[in-house]
Phi, psi and omega in degrees: 000134177297137180260143181295318187299326178289314184293327183295342176291337177282162181267298181211143168229148184308136182261136179276160177301142182259153177275343178235134177292148178234147182283130182240002177244168178102177185259129175267324180194162172234136178231111182053038178086348178276134185270134167254117186274160174295330177296322177297318179299314180295327176304314182279341178280340187310307185297321179292316180298319181301314182288325175295319178303319182287318188269345180232069187297337180278343174048056179277194182304322180298320178303310183289329175295319180293320178297316180298316179297316180297319180299319178296319180293322178296315180299317177300319179295321179290326175295315178298320178299317181293326175299317180291320178295325178298317179295322178298314181295323184282324189249321186268310178055037179255196179221157174267129181303142182301323182293331178291322177294316178301316182297319180291320178295320177298323177295319179298316179299319181291311189275332185254339185233027176054032179064028182252103183295328178295319177296321178299311180295324177297319179297318178298316180297316183290335177272358180073030183242129177279158176304325179293319177296318179296322179296319178295322177297319179295319178299317178299318179301316181292325177298314180298317177300317180294320180294320178295318178298319178298320182297328186250014185296331179253017181275181182303121185284153176284143177271154182305319181292330177290320178295318179297318179297320178294322178296312181296329181285325189242004187297328179295322179288341181266007184292168173277101187290345177292349175267359178292154173210161183218151167240136181200165170253148180216150172235127182245124180246108180292152181289331183228155176233111183299342181263000183216104183290345180281346179281126179230163176305325180294314180292326179290324175296318178298318177300313180299318179294323177295321178296317178301317178300317179297318180296318179293340177268003173106006179294155182285123183297315185294323178294317179293325178296316179296328183280319191246331189291145182236060176212183187286352179262357186300317183296336178266016180074022178082007183287121175251114182294175183311121185233134178295142176303323183291348177269356179253162175294145182305317182294315181297316180297319180297319179296315181296319182292342178268355185268134177297145178300135179091349182282142173275124184242131175129186001289136174266136183258138166231190185295336186250341184183198184235136182242135174246133187229142164241115182283125183262319184200143175246144172238124184264144176291170183293141175271149182285154174291154181304323182299330183282331185245010184302316183299317178298316181293322177299322178296320179295313181296318180299319179295320179296319183287340184240031182302319181297323178292320177299315181298322178293321179298310180296321179298320178297318179296319179294316183297331183261009184248160172257110184243127180227112177272140178252343179230000000 
């Protein structure tokens, strides 16, 4: 199951059409008089919702429970962010350099959208966010990072061996994902058949689920692909040769890279149909040298070593703030 905490680290992934309308206006909370809107909450919920939409096409009670839990965690995170921003406005009264914001947005395009600026802009449009709004969100993120660094600048320093251990633990996640590639088998079941009026998205979903059951019981993937799949790989038994991550949709690639090799994944839903995948092999992009990411890692280690101080800081901010939740 996809975890919210991992996905929330991402900024935005294109959102698929929803079966239930969601409210995007109104107030979610107030912090010292500053409003956190429901639209802001949905902005940060988008990547998690997108992957749930793909992996849970029936959207049953578990789906809505996970969305509700994620929305609550996002709101708590936004409240904490606003507390830190309030302190920044009251005490620091500085600005984040424009080039730093540009650099972070470029990183998001590279790491989250396979370096595809068009996909990035499409995601903003589908989430109802303008480039200017996204830029302001990015600026807030950088302010919070700077404030946290300021808070711990005189705290217990990280030791070289601690930084190295953190690097070895997380270096794969810090890789250049545009260098990723995958090999996999796939079966594609379209939602509709122009030659058969009896075919509906509901019957096709049931067919896809039956195929997954057969695969999990040991049926041959290539035989089922030749029989049922409706795409250009069907004649080859669904075999997709080594493909660059950047040639896949960002959301689809992210799901595949999180899937264990050999696992049957799906049915995954998109706007046109359902996809069943067996991941055969992953190729990871290059990891950065320690020298390039040392500063970031030192910040992580410092935060871990000084968690109690961080918790006291946030508690002080909460105790001195006026917080009103609306949802």
